[in-house]
Backbone bond lengths (Angstrom), bond angles and torsions (degrees), N, CA, C in turn:
res aa  C-N    CA-C-N  psi(-1)  N-CA   C-N-CA  omega(-1)  CA-C   N-CA-C  phi
1 X - - - 1.459 - - 1.532 109.52 -
2 X 1.309 116.15 129.50 1.461 121.78 -178.37 1.528 109.28 -91.16
3 X 1.309 116.57 113.75 1.458 121.77 -179.50 1.525 112.89 -92.47
4 X 1.322 117.30 0.27 1.470 121.11 -176.24 1.534 112.95 -57.60
5 X 1.353 119.72 -43.17 1.474 117.82 179.44 1.533 113.00 -60.41
6 X 1.336 117.38 -40.42 1.460 120.36 178.44 1.528 110.85 -66.94
7 X 1.319 115.99 -39.63 1.468 120.97 178.51 1.529 109.61 -62.83
8 X 1.324 116.76 -46.59 1.466 121.13 179.25 1.523 111.03 -61.80
9 X 1.341 116.79 -40.30 1.460 121.30 179.09 1.526 110.23 -61.24
10 X 1.323 117.96 -45.32 1.460 121.26 -179.29 1.526 111.86 -67.85
11 X 1.318 117.21 -36.56 1.465 120.09 177.05 1.526 109.72 -64.24
12 X 1.332 116.57 -45.88 1.463 120.38 178.15 1.529 110.39 -62.19
13 X 1.325 116.38 -44.66 1.466 121.21 178.75 1.521 111.25 -57.38
14 X 1.308 117.12 -41.92 1.469 120.64 -176.98 1.524 112.93 -63.41
15 X 1.328 117.20 -21.15 1.466 120.97 -178.23 1.522 113.34 -110.14
16 X 1.333 117.60 6.43 1.461 121.24 -177.21 1.518 110.62 -90.00
17 X 1.328 114.94 134.34 1.463 121.47 178.36 1.522 109.51 -108.44
18 X 1.313 115.33 152.67 1.457 121.74 178.42 1.527 107.96 -65.00
19 X 1.344 117.28 124.74 1.466 119.72 -174.34 1.528 115.32 -85.72
20 X 1.340 118.38 -6.21 1.470 119.38 -177.01 1.523 109.81 -156.68
21 X 1.321 114.58 172.26 1.463 121.11 172.75 1.517 115.10 81.36
22 X 1.310 113.80 -168.10 1.461 122.79 -175.64 1.525 112.54 -57.20
23 X 1.330 117.29 -33.59 1.461 121.56 -176.01 1.535 112.32 -107.20
24 X 1.319 116.02 24.84 1.469 120.69 177.99 1.530 109.49 -53.88
25 X 1.340 115.22 131.82 1.458 120.62 178.10 1.522 114.11 93.21
26 X 1.329 117.72 -12.33 1.466 120.66 176.96 1.526 109.22 -85.46
27 X 1.316 115.74 145.77 1.458 119.40 175.10 1.520 108.85 -62.86
28 X 1.333 116.08 141.54 1.456 119.85 -178.69 1.528 111.37 -56.72
29 X 1.306 117.27 -40.38 1.460 120.58 -177.67 1.532 111.53 -67.07
30 X 1.331 117.82 -19.74 1.462 121.87 -179.76 1.524 113.12 -95.11
31 X 1.335 117.70 1.14 1.460 119.90 177.89 1.527 109.01 -65.21
32 X 1.329 117.19 144.30 1.467 118.98 178.80 1.534 111.15 -60.93
33 X 1.309 115.22 145.42 1.459 119.94 -177.41 1.531 111.57 -59.65
34 X 1.344 117.15 -39.35 1.471 118.74 -179.07 1.527 111.51 -61.05
35 X 1.318 116.76 -33.92 1.466 121.92 -179.68 1.533 110.20 -68.86
36 X 1.307 117.00 -42.49 1.466 121.53 177.52 1.529 110.40 -66.65
37 X 1.330 117.27 -40.11 1.465 121.05 177.93 1.530 109.61 -64.50
38 X 1.322 117.32 -38.91 1.462 121.24 177.55 1.532 109.72 -59.02
39 X 1.327 117.26 -45.07 1.461 120.74 177.11 1.524 111.34 -64.83
40 X 1.318 117.46 -37.32 1.469 120.61 178.75 1.532 109.85 -60.53
41 X 1.316 116.74 -37.70 1.466 121.19 179.21 1.522 112.07 -78.06
42 X 1.314 117.08 -36.33 1.467 123.07 -177.34 1.521 111.36 -80.00
43 X 1.313 115.65 -36.25 1.459 122.18 -174.15 1.519 109.03 119.37
44 X 1.319 115.37 128.05 1.464 120.09 179.79 1.525 109.49 -74.12
45 X 1.350 117.30 154.78 1.461 120.43 175.77 1.532 110.65 -59.32
46 X 1.294 115.90 160.13 1.464 121.42 177.02 1.526 110.08 -73.31
47 X 1.307 115.85 159.21 1.457 121.94 171.81 1.513 114.64 80.83
48 X 1.332 113.97 -159.26 1.460 121.68 -175.47 1.524 112.44 -59.66
49 X 1.330 117.39 -43.39 1.466 120.19 -179.79 1.524 110.49 -58.09
50 X 1.307 117.46 -43.49 1.460 121.18 178.59 1.516 112.04 -63.17
51 X 1.323 116.66 -41.06 1.469 120.61 177.08 1.522 110.47 -62.53
52 X 1.327 115.61 -42.09 1.464 119.69 179.98 1.524 111.11 -65.84
53 X 1.331 116.75 -43.17 1.466 120.20 -179.89 1.526 110.91 -66.51
54 X 1.313 117.34 -36.56 1.462 120.60 176.52 1.526 110.48 -65.06
55 X 1.312 116.71 -37.94 1.465 120.84 176.81 1.522 110.13 -65.64
56 X 1.337 117.23 -42.48 1.465 120.67 176.91 1.527 109.62 -59.97
57 X 1.318 117.34 -41.85 1.463 121.78 177.39 1.528 110.42 -57.36
58 X 1.329 116.21 -49.20 1.467 120.47 -179.91 1.529 111.52 -62.39
59 X 1.330 116.04 -41.81 1.467 120.06 179.63 1.528 110.83 -63.72
60 X 1.339 116.41 -46.14 1.463 120.26 -177.76 1.529 111.55 -66.90
61 X 1.317 117.92 -41.77 1.462 119.37 -178.24 1.522 111.75 -69.40
62 X 1.323 117.05 -20.77 1.459 120.96 178.11 1.528 113.10 -103.95
63 X 1.340 116.84 7.16 1.458 120.93 177.01 1.521 114.14 68.22
64 X 1.325 116.73 30.46 1.470 120.30 -175.65 1.534 113.77 -113.39
65 X 1.321 117.41 12.36 1.471 118.57 -177.49 1.523 112.86 -62.27
66 X 1.324 117.32 -21.74 1.469 120.21 178.11 1.530 111.59 -60.25
67 X 1.333 117.32 -27.31 1.463 119.70 178.75 1.526 111.18 -61.89
68 X 1.320 116.89 -44.52 1.458 120.69 -179.63 1.525 110.26 -74.59
69 X 1.326 117.16 -36.41 1.476 119.80 177.25 1.532 110.15 -61.95
70 X 1.321 117.80 -38.20 1.459 121.04 177.99 1.525 110.79 -64.17
71 X 1.312 117.71 -38.95 1.468 121.34 176.71 1.524 109.85 -64.51
72 X 1.349 115.75 -45.24 1.472 121.07 -178.49 1.527 111.33 -59.53
73 X 1.319 116.80 -37.49 1.469 121.13 -176.35 1.525 112.90 -86.01
74 X 1.317 117.15 -4.80 1.470 120.63 -177.40 1.495 112.32 -76.12
């Protein structure tokens, strides 16, 4: 099984910043949990950004955001 696509996705996610709104310029992984939960209820944006935000939601709800923060700081 090739894990490279998932690895690349997480590396990209760790360096992606919110492109709009109240938290524009903040890393997605650093967005407040309530904001990500709000998007989970409202609906994530389409495309890559939505996939990344959904992943951040899953990471935060499972207490795993440190994994992406460690990548970002590497």
